[in-house]
C-alpha positions as CSV (number, residue, x, y, z in Angstrom):
1,M,8.3,20.3,-0.2
2,N,10.1,17.0,0.1
3,D,13.4,16.5,-1.7
4,T,12.7,13.4,-3.8
5,Q,16.4,12.9,-4.5
6,S,16.9,11.8,-0.9
7,L,13.9,9.5,-0.7
8,P,14.3,5.7,-1.3
9,E,12.8,4.3,-4.5
10,L,9.3,3.0,-4.1
11,P,9.2,-0.8,-4.4
12,D,6.9,-2.7,-6.9
13,Q,5.1,-4.3,-3.9
14,L,4.7,-2.8,-0.5
15,S,2.7,-3.7,2.7
16,V,2.1,-1.7,5.9
17,N,1.8,-4.9,7.9
18,P,5.0,-5.7,9.8
19,R,4.4,-9.4,9.5
20,S,4.4,-9.3,5.7
21,P,7.5,-10.2,3.7
22,H,6.9,-7.0,1.6
23,Y,7.1,-4.7,4.6
24,N,9.8,-2.0,4.3
25,E,10.2,0.3,7.2
26,E,12.7,2.6,5.5
27,V,10.1,3.4,2.8
28,L,7.2,3.7,5.2
29,E,9.0,6.4,7.3
30,H,7.9,8.8,4.5
31,E,4.3,9.6,3.6
32,I,3.2,7.5,0.6
33,G,0.1,8.1,-1.6
34,I,-1.7,5.5,-3.7
35,K,-3.8,6.2,-6.8
36,F,-6.0,3.3,-7.8
37,N,-7.8,3.6,-11.1
38,G,-7.1,7.4,-11.1
39,K,-8.5,8.1,-7.6
40,E,-6.4,8.5,-4.5
41,R,-7.1,5.8,-1.8
42,F,-6.3,6.2,1.9
43,D,-7.2,2.7,3.0
44,V,-4.7,0.6,1.1
45,E,-2.9,-2.0,3.2
46,E,-0.7,-3.5,0.4
47,Y,-0.2,-2.9,-3.3
48,C,1.6,-4.4,-6.3
49,I,2.2,-2.1,-9.3
50,S,3.3,-4.7,-11.8
51,E,0.4,-7.0,-11.2
52,G,-2.1,-4.2,-10.8
53,W,-3.8,-4.9,-7.4
54,V,-4.4,-3.4,-4.0
55,K,-5.5,-5.0,-0.8
56,I,-8.1,-3.0,1.3
57,P,-9.9,-3.9,4.5
58,A,-13.3,-5.6,4.0
59,H,-15.4,-3.3,6.3
60,K,-15.6,-4.5,9.9
61,A,-15.0,-8.2,9.3
62,L,-12.1,-9.7,11.3
63,D,-10.2,-13.0,10.9
64,R,-9.7,-15.5,13.7
65,R,-6.6,-13.6,14.9
66,G,-8.4,-10.3,15.1
67,Q,-6.9,-8.8,12.0
68,P,-9.1,-7.2,9.4
69,L,-10.1,-9.3,6.4
70,M,-8.6,-8.0,3.2
71,K,-10.2,-8.0,-0.2
72,T,-8.1,-7.6,-3.4
73,A,-9.1,-5.1,-6.1
74,K,-7.6,-5.1,-9.5
75,G,-6.8,-2.1,-11.6
76,V,-4.2,0.6,-12.4
77,V,-2.0,1.3,-9.4
78,E,0.3,4.3,-9.0
79,A,2.4,4.9,-5.9
80,F,4.0,8.3,-5.1
81,Y,5.6,10.3,-2.2
82,R,3.4,13.1,-0.9
């Protein structure tokens, strides 16, 4: 089991994209789980707990830079360490 006392506090908004201003490498070194509307999601790219949204890839669609297009889903967001 992980010792949650030594883990950094989870931020309100976090992104796995290094180009995002909400990217936090220190937090992402640990395995993070996201529950969205009561179900665990494994495809979340970015979340915001206070505003209640997650960004997930929109299937195989890519933007002009070759990055996956993101769609925003609103609901209840919970972040936790696994």
